[in-house]
ROLUM-948026 format. One record per residue (C-alpha): residue number from 1; x, z negated, y negated. Coordinates in steps of 0.1 Angstrom, whole numbers. Each point is the difference from the previous one (the first is absolute). Example, Ala and Ser with C-alpha at 12.3 -4.5 7.8 and 13.67 -1.06 7.14 Angstrom:
// residues 2
KETI    k      u      w      v
KETI    1    123    -78     45
KETI    2     14      7    -34
//
This chain:
// residues 68
KETI    k      u      w      v
KETI    1    277   -182    994
KETI    2    -15     37     -1
KETI    3      8     26    -26
KETI    4    -33     -9    -18
KETI    5     10    -37     -3
KETI    6     33     11    -14
KETI    7    -14     23    -23
KETI    8    -23    -24    -12
KETI    9     28    -29     -3
KETI   10     20     25    -19
KETI   11    -26      8    -24
KETI   12    -10    -37     -7
KETI   13     35     -7     -7
KETI   14      6     26    -26
KETI   15    -31     -9    -17
KETI   16     11    -38      2
KETI   17     35      9    -17
KETI   18    -17     20    -24
KETI   19    -23    -27    -14
KETI   20     24    -27      3
KETI   21    -18    -18     33
KETI   22     25    -19     23
KETI   23    -28     -3     24
KETI   24    -20     26     20
KETI   25    -33     -3     24
KETI   26      7     20     33
KETI   27    -25      3     28
KETI   28     -8    -37      8
KETI   29     27    -19    -19
KETI   30     17     -5    -35
KETI   31     39     10      0
KETI   32     19    -18    -31
KETI   33     32     16     -6
KETI   34     33    -18    -15
KETI   35     10     25    -23
KETI   36     -4     37    -10
KETI   37     31      5     19
KETI   38    -14     -9     31
KETI   39    -29     23     -6
KETI   40     18     27    -11
KETI   41     22      0     33
KETI   42    -32      0     19
KETI   43    -11     29    -18
KETI   44     29     19      6
KETI   45     -2     -9     37
KETI   46    -38     14      3
KETI   47      9     29    -18
KETI   48     26      8     26
KETI   49    -21     -7     31
KETI   50    -27     20    -14
KETI   51     21     28     -6
KETI   52     28      1     26
KETI   53     10     39     -7
KETI   54      0     -6    -40
KETI   55     32     14     -9
KETI   56     22    -27    -16
KETI   57     22      9    -29
KETI   58     36    -12      4
KETI   59     19      7    -33
KETI   60     38     -1      0
KETI   61     17     -9    -34
KETI   62     37      8      3
KETI   63     25    -22    -18
KETI   64     34     12    -12
KETI   65     34    -23     -4
KETI   66     30     14    -18
KETI   67     20    -18     25
KETI   68     22    -15    -23
//
């Protein structure tokens, strides 16, 4: 899949989520997703593939215990 195709799929997925649609038409086929969770997972994957050098934020939250 080319970068252009990945970008097109990303755009269509985001548009579908915002409009509440679970099915998108891509190139020569229709794709029906089972859940929004699946769609969001694919969006995350596509964004990582399109921007591999994008800085990922690693937030560390410390926790403390009294030790009693």
